[in-house]
Backbone as JSON Lines, residues from 0, in Angstrom:
{"i":0,"aa":"M","n":[19.89,-60.85,-13.52],"ca":[18.51,-61.11,-12.93],"c":[18.1,-62.07,-14.06]}
{"i":1,"aa":"G","n":[16.7,-62.68,-13.88],"ca":[16.27,-63.16,-15.17],"c":[15.96,-64.64,-14.52]}
{"i":2,"aa":"G","n":[15.11,-64.61,-13.36],"ca":[14.76,-65.91,-13.01],"c":[13.63,-66.69,-13.73]}
{"i":3,"aa":"S","n":[13.44,-67.87,-13.69],"ca":[12.06,-68.15,-14.74],"c":[11.19,-69.06,-14.3]}
{"i":4,"aa":"F","n":[10.06,-69.31,-14.36],"ca":[9.28,-70.09,-13.9],"c":[9.15,-71.52,-14.37]}
{"i":5,"aa":"S","n":[8.33,-72.35,-13.64],"ca":[7.87,-73.64,-14.24],"c":[7.24,-74.43,-13.22]}
{"i":6,"aa":"C","n":[6.22,-74.68,-13.74],"ca":[5.15,-75.52,-13.59],"c":[4.84,-74.77,-12.21]}
{"i":7,"aa":"S","n":[5.14,-75.44,-10.86],"ca":[4.72,-74.54,-9.49],"c":[6.12,-74.46,-8.92]}
{"i":8,"aa":"S","n":[7.36,-74.23,-9.68],"ca":[8.44,-73.56,-9.17],"c":[8.92,-72.25,-9.14]}
{"i":9,"aa":"A","n":[9.14,-71.19,-8.18],"ca":[9.55,-70.28,-8.83],"c":[11.14,-69.87,-8.48]}
{"i":10,"aa":"R","n":[11.57,-68.87,-9.01],"ca":[12.88,-68.39,-8.41],"c":[12.66,-66.57,-8.65]}
{"i":11,"aa":"D","n":[14.16,-66.25,-7.75],"ca":[13.93,-65.04,-7.31],"c":[14.59,-64.13,-8.66]}
{"i":12,"aa":"A","n":[14.87,-63.12,-8.28],"ca":[15.56,-62.63,-9.37],"c":[16.92,-62.49,-9.94]}
{"i":13,"aa":"Y","n":[17.16,-63.08,-9.19],"ca":[18.87,-63.59,-9.36],"c":[18.63,-65.27,-10.12]}
{"i":14,"aa":"G","n":[17.58,-65.82,-9.55],"ca":[17.75,-67.67,-10.15],"c":[17.88,-68.41,-9.32]}
{"i":15,"aa":"T","n":[17.55,-67.66,-7.93],"ca":[18.0,-68.84,-7.01],"c":[16.23,-69.16,-6.98]}
{"i":16,"aa":"S","n":[16.1,-70.77,-6.55],"ca":[14.92,-71.44,-6.45],"c":[14.46,-70.69,-4.98]}
{"i":17,"aa":"L","n":[13.19,-70.46,-5.23],"ca":[11.74,-70.15,-4.15],"c":[11.16,-71.15,-3.23]}
{"i":18,"aa":"E","n":[11.0,-71.32,-2.43],"ca":[9.97,-72.26,-2.03],"c":[9.44,-71.61,-1.04]}
{"i":19,"aa":"E","n":[8.02,-72.4,-0.37],"ca":[7.15,-72.03,0.56],"c":[7.66,-71.66,1.72]}
{"i":20,"aa":"G","n":[7.99,-70.5,2.55],"ca":[8.38,-70.45,3.79],"c":[9.82,-69.7,3.39]}
{"i":21,"aa":"D","n":[9.89,-69.52,2.5],"ca":[11.58,-68.45,2.17],"c":[11.06,-67.14,2.39]}
{"i":22,"aa":"W","n":[12.49,-66.21,3.03],"ca":[12.3,-65.08,3.19],"c":[12.78,-64.51,1.81]}
{"i":23,"aa":"V","n":[12.66,-62.85,1.69],"ca":[13.09,-62.49,0.7],"c":[13.17,-60.85,0.76]}
{"i":24,"aa":"E","n":[14.06,-60.31,0.45],"ca":[14.34,-58.52,0.35],"c":[14.69,-57.95,-1.19]}
{"i":25,"aa":"C","n":[14.21,-56.38,-0.93],"ca":[14.05,-56.16,-2.18],"c":[15.52,-55.38,-2.63]}
{"i":26,"aa":"T","n":[15.92,-55.6,-3.78],"ca":[17.6,-55.25,-3.9],"c":[17.41,-54.24,-5.02]}
{"i":27,"aa":"S","n":[16.33,-53.67,-5.45],"ca":[16.19,-52.78,-6.17],"c":[14.95,-51.74,-4.96]}
{"i":28,"aa":"T","n":[15.89,-51.07,-4.21],"ca":[15.02,-50.15,-3.49],"c":[14.86,-48.41,-3.55]}
{"i":29,"aa":"G","n":[15.59,-47.96,-4.41],"ca":[15.69,-46.73,-4.77],"c":[16.22,-45.93,-3.36]}
{"i":30,"aa":"G","n":[16.84,-46.26,-2.86],"ca":[17.66,-45.55,-2.44],"c":[17.09,-45.62,-0.54]}
{"i":31,"aa":"I","n":[16.31,-46.6,-0.2],"ca":[15.74,-46.82,1.18],"c":[17.41,-47.12,1.65]}
{"i":32,"aa":"P","n":[17.21,-47.28,3.06],"ca":[18.44,-47.6,3.65],"c":[17.96,-49.14,4.21]}
{"i":33,"aa":"E","n":[19.27,-49.87,4.09],"ca":[18.76,-51.3,4.05],"c":[17.5,-51.45,5.89]}
{"i":34,"aa":"M","n":[18.02,-50.83,6.85],"ca":[17.94,-51.37,8.22],"c":[16.24,-50.9,7.88]}
{"i":35,"aa":"M","n":[15.65,-50.12,7.17],"ca":[14.4,-49.97,6.96],"c":[13.2,-50.8,5.94]}
{"i":36,"aa":"Q","n":[13.96,-51.5,5.31],"ca":[13.49,-52.51,4.25],"c":[13.11,-53.79,4.78]}
{"i":37,"aa":"P","n":[11.44,-53.98,4.86],"ca":[10.94,-55.39,5.98],"c":[11.39,-56.07,4.58]}
{"i":38,"aa":"L","n":[10.94,-57.38,5.29],"ca":[11.2,-58.75,4.18],"c":[10.58,-59.11,4.33]}
{"i":39,"aa":"G","n":[10.06,-60.17,3.0],"ca":[8.34,-60.64,3.1],"c":[8.77,-61.9,2.98]}
{"i":40,"aa":"R","n":[7.83,-62.9,3.44],"ca":[8.2,-64.46,3.29],"c":[6.97,-64.77,2.47]}
{"i":41,"aa":"V","n":[7.75,-65.7,1.69],"ca":[7.03,-66.77,0.67],"c":[5.71,-67.44,1.1]}
{"i":42,"aa":"M","n":[4.48,-67.13,1.13],"ca":[3.27,-68.18,1.52],"c":[2.88,-69.09,0.47]}
{"i":43,"aa":"Y","n":[2.6,-68.85,-0.36],"ca":[2.22,-69.55,-1.6],"c":[2.81,-69.29,-2.8]}
{"i":44,"aa":"I","n":[3.01,-70.9,-3.73],"ca":[3.46,-70.42,-5.2],"c":[2.34,-71.24,-5.47]}
{"i":45,"aa":"N","n":[2.16,-70.58,-7.07],"ca":[1.1,-70.9,-7.44],"c":[1.06,-70.97,-8.93]}
{"i":46,"aa":"G","n":[1.66,-71.64,-9.78],"ca":[1.85,-71.56,-11.49],"c":[2.79,-71.0,-11.05]}
{"i":47,"aa":"D","n":[2.7,-69.07,-12.12],"ca":[3.94,-68.0,-12.36],"c":[3.43,-67.05,-11.54]}
{"i":48,"aa":"K","n":[2.26,-67.0,-10.05],"ca":[1.99,-66.63,-9.18],"c":[2.86,-66.41,-7.59]}
{"i":49,"aa":"V","n":[3.13,-65.58,-7.06],"ca":[4.18,-65.8,-5.92],"c":[3.1,-65.48,-5.01]}
{"i":50,"aa":"T","n":[2.89,-65.5,-3.71],"ca":[2.04,-64.62,-2.97],"c":[3.11,-64.92,-1.79]}
{"i":51,"aa":"F","n":[3.72,-63.21,-1.62],"ca":[4.14,-62.7,-0.6],"c":[3.61,-62.19,0.57]}
{"i":52,"aa":"T","n":[4.17,-62.43,1.99],"ca":[3.2,-61.47,2.97],"c":[4.6,-60.97,3.68]}
{"i":53,"aa":"W","n":[4.77,-59.42,3.61],"ca":[5.72,-58.39,4.23],"c":[5.68,-58.05,5.36]}
{"i":54,"aa":"T","n":[6.01,-57.76,6.3],"ca":[6.03,-57.68,7.68],"c":[5.72,-56.11,7.89]}
{"i":55,"aa":"V","n":[5.49,-55.14,7.0],"ca":[5.13,-53.91,6.54],"c":[4.19,-53.73,5.91]}
{"i":56,"aa":"W","n":[4.19,-54.24,5.05],"ca":[3.26,-54.07,3.35],"c":[1.94,-55.02,3.55]}
{"i":57,"aa":"G","n":[2.08,-56.32,4.32],"ca":[0.91,-56.54,3.98],"c":[1.04,-58.01,2.9]}
{"i":58,"aa":"T","n":[-0.1,-58.56,2.41],"ca":[0.04,-59.68,1.61],"c":[-0.1,-59.18,-0.09]}
{"i":59,"aa":"Y","n":[0.59,-59.5,-0.75],"ca":[0.64,-59.48,-2.17],"c":[0.98,-60.38,-3.1]}
{"i":60,"aa":"I","n":[0.49,-60.04,-4.18],"ca":[0.96,-61.74,-5.21],"c":[1.71,-60.51,-6.74]}
{"i":61,"aa":"Y","n":[2.76,-61.9,-6.59],"ca":[3.95,-60.96,-7.82],"c":[3.91,-62.4,-8.91]}
{"i":62,"aa":"D","n":[4.19,-61.44,-10.04],"ca":[4.46,-62.8,-10.87],"c":[5.99,-62.72,-11.39]}
{"i":63,"aa":"E","n":[6.67,-63.33,-12.4],"ca":[7.59,-63.18,-12.61],"c":[8.48,-61.55,-12.73]}
{"i":64,"aa":"N","n":[7.78,-61.1,-13.6],"ca":[8.43,-59.53,-14.11],"c":[8.43,-58.88,-12.79]}
{"i":65,"aa":"D","n":[7.53,-58.8,-11.7],"ca":[7.28,-58.0,-10.35],"c":[8.35,-58.63,-9.42]}
{"i":66,"aa":"I","n":[9.1,-59.94,-9.56],"ca":[10.07,-60.05,-8.75],"c":[11.13,-59.75,-9.7]}
{"i":67,"aa":"R","n":[10.95,-59.93,-10.75],"ca":[12.15,-58.74,-11.36],"c":[12.59,-57.4,-11.5]}
{"i":68,"aa":"Q","n":[11.51,-56.83,-11.11],"ca":[11.32,-55.3,-11.47],"c":[11.69,-54.88,-10.24]}
{"i":69,"aa":"Y","n":[11.45,-55.87,-8.95],"ca":[11.81,-55.32,-7.62],"c":[13.27,-56.33,-7.0]}
{"i":70,"aa":"G","n":[13.39,-57.08,-7.96],"ca":[15.29,-57.26,-7.73],"c":[14.54,-58.23,-6.52]}
{"i":71,"aa":"L","n":[13.53,-58.8,-5.76],"ca":[13.32,-59.65,-5.09],"c":[14.28,-60.63,-4.43]}
{"i":72,"aa":"Q","n":[15.04,-60.98,-3.4],"ca":[16.4,-62.2,-3.69],"c":[16.02,-63.16,-2.21]}
{"i":73,"aa":"R","n":[16.49,-64.04,-2.53],"ca":[15.99,-64.99,-1.27],"c":[17.26,-64.53,-0.16]}
{"i":74,"aa":"V","n":[16.92,-64.23,0.83],"ca":[17.44,-64.12,2.09],"c":[17.36,-65.08,3.06]}
{"i":75,"aa":"M","n":[18.21,-65.54,3.91],"ca":[18.17,-66.27,5.23],"c":[17.33,-65.5,6.56]}
{"i":76,"aa":"A","n":[16.77,-65.67,7.05],"ca":[15.97,-64.76,8.37],"c":[15.71,-65.54,9.49]}
{"i":77,"aa":"D","n":[15.58,-65.13,10.78],"ca":[15.1,-65.8,12.12],"c":[13.9,-65.8,11.91]}
{"i":78,"aa":"S","n":[13.51,-66.61,12.99],"ca":[12.02,-66.84,13.16],"c":[11.06,-65.87,13.29]}
{"i":79,"aa":"Q","n":[11.72,-65.08,13.56],"ca":[10.79,-64.07,13.34],"c":[11.17,-62.99,12.17]}
{"i":80,"aa":"G","n":[11.42,-63.19,11.32],"ca":[11.94,-62.73,10.08],"c":[12.96,-61.37,9.45]}
{"i":81,"aa":"R","n":[13.59,-61.51,10.92],"ca":[15.02,-60.52,10.92],"c":[16.22,-61.36,9.53]}
{"i":82,"aa":"K","n":[16.61,-60.42,9.23],"ca":[17.77,-60.88,8.15],"c":[18.64,-61.67,9.12]}
{"i":83,"aa":"L","n":[19.5,-62.66,8.85],"ca":[20.46,-63.3,9.53],"c":[21.84,-62.79,8.43]}
{"i":84,"aa":"K","n":[22.51,-62.71,9.35],"ca":[24.03,-61.77,8.97],"c":[25.37,-62.35,9.9]}
{"i":85,"aa":"A","n":[26.4,-62.32,9.63],"ca":[27.57,-63.26,10.02],"c":[27.83,-62.5,11.48]}
{"i":86,"aa":"D","n":[28.31,-62.89,12.34],"ca":[28.36,-62.39,13.73],"c":[27.08,-62.0,14.86]}
{"i":87,"aa":"Q","n":[26.03,-62.55,14.48],"ca":[25.24,-62.28,14.85],"c":[25.1,-63.45,16.05]}
{"i":88,"aa":"L","n":[24.42,-62.84,17.58],"ca":[23.72,-63.91,18.53],"c":[22.62,-64.3,18.56]}
{"i":89,"aa":"V","n":[22.34,-65.42,18.9],"ca":[20.85,-65.53,18.1],"c":[20.84,-66.9,19.1]}
{"i":90,"aa":"M","n":[19.43,-66.91,19.57],"ca":[19.06,-68.06,20.73],"c":[17.77,-69.39,20.32]}
{"i":91,"aa":"T","n":[18.2,-69.85,20.51],"ca":[17.06,-71.0,19.86],"c":[16.13,-70.99,21.08]}
{"i":92,"aa":"R","n":[14.55,-71.32,20.56],"ca":[13.46,-71.44,21.7],"c":[13.83,-71.99,23.18]}
{"i":93,"aa":"E","n":[14.48,-73.03,23.39],"ca":[15.05,-73.67,24.22],"c":[15.99,-72.68,25.18]}
{"i":94,"aa":"G","n":[16.3,-71.63,24.78],"ca":[17.52,-70.73,25.11],"c":[18.84,-71.26,25.33]}
{"i":95,"aa":"E","n":[19.05,-71.99,24.13],"ca":[20.33,-72.42,23.49],"c":[21.09,-71.04,22.79]}
{"i":96,"aa":"E","n":[22.1,-70.16,23.18],"ca":[22.8,-69.1,22.6],"c":[23.85,-69.78,21.52]}
{"i":97,"aa":"A","n":[24.02,-69.21,20.68],"ca":[25.27,-69.47,19.46],"c":[25.27,-67.65,18.38]}
{"i":98,"aa":"L","n":[26.32,-68.62,17.84],"ca":[26.54,-67.27,16.96],"c":[26.52,-67.34,15.94]}
{"i":99,"aa":"I","n":[26.01,-66.64,14.62],"ca":[26.15,-66.94,13.16],"c":[27.57,-66.88,12.44]}
{"i":100,"aa":"A","n":[28.03,-67.7,12.24],"ca":[29.43,-67.53,11.51],"c":[29.39,-67.58,9.98]}
{"i":101,"aa":"E","n":[28.5,-67.81,9.75],"ca":[28.35,-67.44,8.01],"c":[27.02,-68.04,7.83]}
{"i":102,"aa":"V","n":[26.43,-66.76,6.45],"ca":[25.08,-66.92,5.96],"c":[25.43,-67.45,4.7]}
{"i":103,"aa":"G","n":[25.24,-68.3,3.96],"ca":[25.31,-68.38,2.68],"c":[23.56,-68.98,1.91]}
{"i":104,"aa":"D","n":[24.31,-69.35,0.42],"ca":[22.56,-69.53,-0.34],"c":[22.1,-70.79,0.17]}
{"i":105,"aa":"G","n":[21.01,-70.28,1.11],"ca":[19.99,-71.63,2.04],"c":[20.23,-72.29,3.02]}
{"i":106,"aa":"S","n":[21.71,-71.74,3.47],"ca":[21.67,-72.37,5.02],"c":[22.48,-71.08,5.64]}
{"i":107,"aa":"A","n":[22.73,-71.19,7.09],"ca":[23.43,-70.47,7.92],"c":[24.12,-71.15,8.69]}
{"i":108,"aa":"T","n":[25.41,-71.28,8.97],"ca":[26.09,-71.62,9.61],"c":[26.11,-71.44,11.06]}
{"i":109,"aa":"V","n":[25.89,-72.4,12.04],"ca":[25.71,-71.5,13.16],"c":[26.59,-72.33,14.56]}
{"i":110,"aa":"K","n":[27.24,-71.6,15.05],"ca":[28.06,-72.0,16.05],"c":[27.74,-72.19,17.58]}
{"i":111,"aa":"F","n":[27.42,-73.54,17.99],"ca":[27.03,-73.34,19.57],"c":[28.35,-73.69,20.48]}
{"i":112,"aa":"S","n":[28.3,-73.11,21.7],"ca":[29.51,-73.08,22.67],"c":[29.04,-74.56,22.9]}
{"i":113,"aa":"R","n":[28.06,-74.81,24.02],"ca":[27.61,-76.51,24.75],"c":[27.59,-77.9,23.29]}
{"i":114,"aa":"A","n":[28.51,-78.9,23.6],"ca":[28.05,-79.77,23.02],"c":[27.19,-80.51,23.29]}
{"i":115,"aa":"D","n":[26.57,-80.61,24.25],"ca":[25.95,-81.45,25.33],"c":[23.84,-81.05,24.88]}
{"i":116,"aa":"T","n":[23.52,-81.03,23.4],"ca":[22.48,-80.32,23.63],"c":[21.89,-81.54,22.08]}
{"i":117,"aa":"Q","n":[20.47,-80.91,21.73],"ca":[19.42,-81.8,21.37],"c":[20.04,-81.92,19.69]}
{"i":118,"aa":"Y","n":[20.82,-80.08,19.5],"ca":[20.64,-80.36,17.99],"c":[22.32,-81.31,17.52]}
{"i":119,"aa":"S","n":[22.13,-82.43,18.41],"ca":[23.54,-83.33,18.05],"c":[23.46,-83.68,16.58]}
{"i":120,"aa":"E","n":[22.58,-83.84,15.46],"ca":[22.44,-84.75,14.35],"c":[23.31,-84.18,13.55]}
{"i":121,"aa":"G","n":[24.5,-84.46,13.37],"ca":[24.88,-83.91,11.74],"c":[25.9,-83.02,12.24]}
{"i":122,"aa":"R","n":[26.3,-82.52,13.55],"ca":[27.11,-81.89,14.08],"c":[28.56,-81.76,13.85]}
{"i":123,"aa":"S","n":[29.15,-80.7,13.59],"ca":[30.93,-81.09,14.34],"c":[31.29,-81.0,15.52]}
{"i":124,"aa":"V","n":[31.69,-81.43,16.32],"ca":[31.83,-81.36,17.88],"c":[33.39,-80.93,17.67]}
{"i":125,"aa":"C","n":[33.66,-79.8,18.39],"ca":[34.74,-79.1,18.46],"c":[35.27,-78.31,19.5]}
{"i":126,"aa":"A","n":[36.01,-78.59,20.26],"ca":[36.39,-77.66,22.2],"c":[35.33,-76.82,22.31]}
{"i":127,"aa":"G","n":[34.57,-77.87,23.43],"ca":[33.64,-77.7,23.96],"c":[31.86,-76.93,23.07]}
{"i":128,"aa":"G","n":[32.24,-77.15,21.69],"ca":[30.89,-76.69,21.25],"c":[31.31,-77.49,19.82]}
{"i":129,"aa":"Y","n":[29.54,-77.17,19.21],"ca":[30.01,-77.59,17.74],"c":[29.18,-76.96,16.4]}
{"i":130,"aa":"T","n":[29.25,-77.18,15.29],"ca":[29.02,-76.14,14.29],"c":[27.76,-77.03,13.92]}
{"i":131,"aa":"Q","n":[26.67,-76.26,13.33],"ca":[25.09,-76.58,12.71],"c":[25.05,-76.03,11.73]}
{"i":132,"aa":"Y","n":[24.49,-76.58,10.85],"ca":[24.24,-76.16,9.28],"c":[22.23,-75.88,9.74]}
{"i":133,"aa":"F","n":[21.72,-74.88,9.2],"ca":[20.46,-74.54,9.13],"c":[19.92,-73.94,7.88]}
{"i":134,"aa":"R","n":[19.09,-74.59,7.92],"ca":[18.01,-74.61,6.84],"c":[17.53,-73.38,7.05]}
{"i":135,"aa":"Q","n":[16.12,-72.74,6.11],"ca":[15.41,-72.12,6.79],"c":[13.88,-72.44,7.86]}
{"i":136,"aa":"T","n":[14.06,-73.77,7.24],"ca":[12.95,-74.95,7.84],"c":[13.36,-75.24,9.24]}
{"i":137,"aa":"D","n":[14.51,-75.2,9.5],"ca":[15.62,-75.98,10.89],"c":[15.35,-74.28,11.55]}
{"i":138,"aa":"I","n":[15.48,-73.36,11.12],"ca":[15.54,-71.89,11.89],"c":[13.98,-71.93,12.52]}
{"i":139,"aa":"D","n":[12.92,-72.15,11.71],"ca":[11.82,-72.24,11.86],"c":[11.66,-73.2,12.91]}
{"i":140,"aa":"L","n":[11.46,-74.61,12.81],"ca":[11.29,-74.96,13.83],"c":[12.24,-75.27,14.8]}
{"i":141,"aa":"F","n":[13.23,-74.28,15.33],"ca":[13.91,-74.8,16.41],"c":[13.78,-73.14,17.15]}
{"i":142,"aa":"G","n":[12.89,-72.23,16.3],"ca":[12.73,-70.38,16.92],"c":[13.87,-70.49,17.12]}
{"i":143,"aa":"V","n":[15.0,-70.21,15.97],"ca":[15.9,-69.55,16.06],"c":[15.68,-68.09,16.02]}
{"i":144,"aa":"R","n":[16.27,-67.26,17.13],"ca":[15.62,-65.84,16.73],"c":[16.98,-65.28,16.93]}
{"i":145,"aa":"V","n":[17.29,-63.83,16.24],"ca":[18.56,-62.75,16.58],"c":[18.37,-62.25,17.88]}
{"i":146,"aa":"V","n":[18.99,-61.9,19.16],"ca":[19.29,-61.52,20.03],"c":[19.95,-60.48,20.13]}
{"i":147,"aa":"S","n":[20.84,-60.22,19.47],"ca":[21.92,-59.07,19.41],"c":[22.55,-59.21,18.05]}
{"i":148,"aa":"N","n":[22.33,-57.7,17.6],"ca":[23.21,-57.52,16.35],"c":[24.85,-57.78,16.09]}
{"i":149,"aa":"A","n":[25.16,-57.78,15.05],"ca":[26.94,-58.35,14.54],"c":[27.75,-57.92,15.75]}
{"i":150,"aa":"I","n":[28.35,-58.6,16.51],"ca":[29.27,-58.57,17.32],"c":[30.54,-58.26,16.38]}
{"i":151,"aa":"T","n":[31.34,-57.5,16.97],"ca":[32.56,-57.27,16.31],"c":[33.76,-59.06,16.27]}
{"i":152,"aa":"R","n":[34.51,-58.93,15.33],"ca":[35.38,-60.23,15.9],"c":[36.16,-60.11,17.39]}
{"i":153,"aa":"G","n":[36.87,-58.54,17.13],"ca":[37.48,-58.37,18.35],"c":[36.8,-58.68,19.95]}
{"i":154,"aa":"S","n":[35.65,-58.28,19.8],"ca":[34.87,-58.54,21.03],"c":[34.25,-59.69,21.4]}
{"i":155,"aa":"R","n":[34.61,-60.97,20.33],"ca":[34.19,-62.36,20.72],"c":[35.09,-62.67,22.01]}
{"i":156,"aa":"K","n":[34.67,-63.1,22.81],"ca":[34.99,-63.92,23.88],"c":[34.66,-65.64,24.26]}
{"i":157,"aa":"C","n":[35.44,-66.63,24.62],"ca":[34.99,-67.6,24.8],"c":[34.36,-67.62,26.22]}
{"i":158,"aa":"T","n":[33.48,-67.9,26.88],"ca":[32.9,-68.04,28.13],"c":[33.16,-69.43,28.87]}
{"i":159,"aa":"N","n":[33.02,-70.47,27.74],"ca":[32.56,-71.98,28.12],"c":[33.84,-71.79,28.93]}
{"i":160,"aa":"P","n":[33.42,-72.85,30.03],"ca":[34.48,-73.53,30.92],"c":[35.77,-74.55,30.13]}
{"i":161,"aa":"T","n":[35.47,-74.81,29.26],"ca":[36.32,-76.13,28.42],"c":[37.38,-74.67,27.97]}
{"i":162,"aa":"C","n":[37.04,-74.31,27.56],"ca":[38.01,-72.68,26.66],"c":[38.97,-71.49,27.69]}
{"i":163,"aa":"I","n":[37.91,-71.76,29.25],"ca":[39.39,-70.86,30.77],"c":[40.23,-71.55,30.61]}
């Protein structure tokens, strides 16, 4: 841990760059279960101060020391502020369902079952579907939201007619 600030850029407690619109979680929780921890959203970055809005606690301004003390770490979240995890079922604003395949540093790999959709730019088309890589701004733009928590890999079934 040990991020540093320069000009109008900020880093989380682990050195990852923060931008306005990013989500963070506390990793120094003092034993609070993960499911009870709210996520915070970066609202403004002004010099060495970062304004976060928390889904439960409201708006607070943190400096570099506060960020390290609470172990604030950037995470990927849906458009409503729920942390993204592999194997979650998600839906776009237009009703297109997909599965979160992987969540990485700054992007989520999302597998759609239909190939004929508006998210065609930059996709990798395969057997009746395609893979799309979403950054946080894309998730917000397309209104991606979690509709079901993690699905076990053994319970996955292809319902697309091209798979049957």
